[in-house]
C-alpha positions as a Markdown table, in Angstrom:
| # | Residue | x | y | z |
|---|---|---|---|---|
| 1 | Met | 46.9 | -25.7 | -113.0 |
| 2 | Thr | 45.7 | -27.0 | -109.8 |
| 3 | Glu | 44.0 | -29.9 | -111.4 |
| 4 | Phe | 47.3 | -31.3 | -112.6 |
| 5 | Lys | 48.8 | -31.4 | -109.2 |
| 6 | Asn | 46.7 | -34.2 | -107.8 |
| 7 | Lys | 47.1 | -36.6 | -111.0 |
| 8 | Thr | 49.7 | -39.3 | -110.6 |
| 9 | Ser | 51.1 | -41.1 | -113.7 |
| 10 | Tyr | 48.7 | -44.0 | -113.1 |
| 11 | Gly | 45.7 | -41.8 | -113.0 |
| 12 | Met | 45.6 | -41.2 | -116.7 |
| 13 | Lys | 42.3 | -41.7 | -118.6 |
| 14 | Val | 42.3 | -43.2 | -121.9 |
| 15 | Ser | 40.6 | -40.3 | -123.4 |
| 16 | Glu | 43.5 | -37.9 | -122.3 |
| 17 | Leu | 46.0 | -39.8 | -124.3 |
| 18 | Phe | 47.2 | -38.2 | -127.4 |
| 19 | Thr | 46.7 | -41.4 | -129.7 |
| 20 | His | 43.8 | -43.1 | -131.5 |
| 21 | Thr | 43.6 | -46.6 | -132.6 |
| 22 | Gln | 43.6 | -47.5 | -136.3 |
| 23 | Lys | 41.2 | -50.0 | -137.8 |
| 24 | Glu | 43.4 | -51.1 | -140.6 |
| 25 | Ser | 47.1 | -52.1 | -140.6 |
| 26 | Pro | 49.6 | -49.9 | -142.3 |
| 27 | Lys | 50.3 | -51.2 | -145.8 |
| 28 | Asp | 53.9 | -50.4 | -146.0 |
| 29 | Glu | 54.9 | -52.4 | -142.8 |
| 30 | Pro | 56.3 | -55.9 | -143.5 |
| 31 | Ser | 56.7 | -56.7 | -139.5 |
| 32 | Arg | 53.5 | -58.0 | -138.0 |
| 33 | Asn | 54.9 | -56.7 | -134.8 |
| 34 | Ala | 55.6 | -53.3 | -135.7 |
| 35 | Ala | 52.1 | -53.1 | -137.5 |
| 36 | Leu | 50.2 | -54.1 | -134.4 |
| 37 | Leu | 52.3 | -51.5 | -132.2 |
| 38 | Ile | 51.3 | -48.7 | -134.8 |
| 39 | Arg | 47.7 | -49.9 | -134.9 |
| 40 | Ala | 47.3 | -50.0 | -131.0 |
| 41 | Gly | 49.0 | -46.5 | -131.0 |
| 42 | Phe | 51.9 | -47.5 | -129.0 |
| 43 | Val | 54.7 | -46.1 | -131.6 |
| 44 | Asp | 54.5 | -44.1 | -134.8 |
| 45 | Lys | 56.6 | -44.8 | -137.9 |
| 46 | Leu | 58.9 | -41.9 | -138.7 |
| 47 | Ser | 60.6 | -43.3 | -141.8 |
| 48 | Ala | 62.0 | -46.8 | -142.8 |
| 49 | Gly | 63.2 | -48.5 | -139.6 |
| 50 | Val | 62.8 | -45.7 | -137.4 |
| 51 | Tyr | 60.0 | -45.2 | -134.9 |
| 52 | Ser | 59.1 | -42.9 | -132.2 |
| 53 | Tyr | 57.1 | -43.7 | -128.9 |
| 54 | Leu | 53.9 | -42.1 | -128.5 |
| 55 | Pro | 52.7 | -41.3 | -124.7 |
| 56 | Leu | 51.0 | -44.7 | -124.2 |
| 57 | Gly | 54.0 | -46.4 | -125.6 |
| 58 | Phe | 56.4 | -44.3 | -123.5 |
| 59 | Arg | 54.5 | -45.1 | -120.2 |
| 60 | Val | 54.5 | -48.8 | -120.8 |
| 61 | Leu | 58.3 | -48.7 | -121.4 |
| 62 | Lys | 58.8 | -46.7 | -118.1 |
| 63 | Lys | 56.7 | -49.4 | -116.3 |
| 64 | Ile | 58.8 | -52.3 | -117.8 |
| 65 | Ser | 62.0 | -50.7 | -116.9 |
| 66 | Phe | 60.6 | -50.1 | -113.3 |
| 67 | Ala | 59.7 | -53.5 | -112.8 |
| 68 | Met | 63.1 | -54.8 | -114.1 |
| 69 | Arg | 64.7 | -53.0 | -111.3 |
């Protein structure tokens, strides 16, 4: 438990993320933007039009909202 106390939100390694990139685009995704986000591991498609942020996507969202303040 002591090893997690020293880590900051900016000190995360890529190998520690819970996502993996995909080589091929999803076949059922008509939007190029959503297909790229799914391939890169930022979001996951739950159903038609419903997406959830993966840890990497949520981290980017937090950084953008912090920069807008």
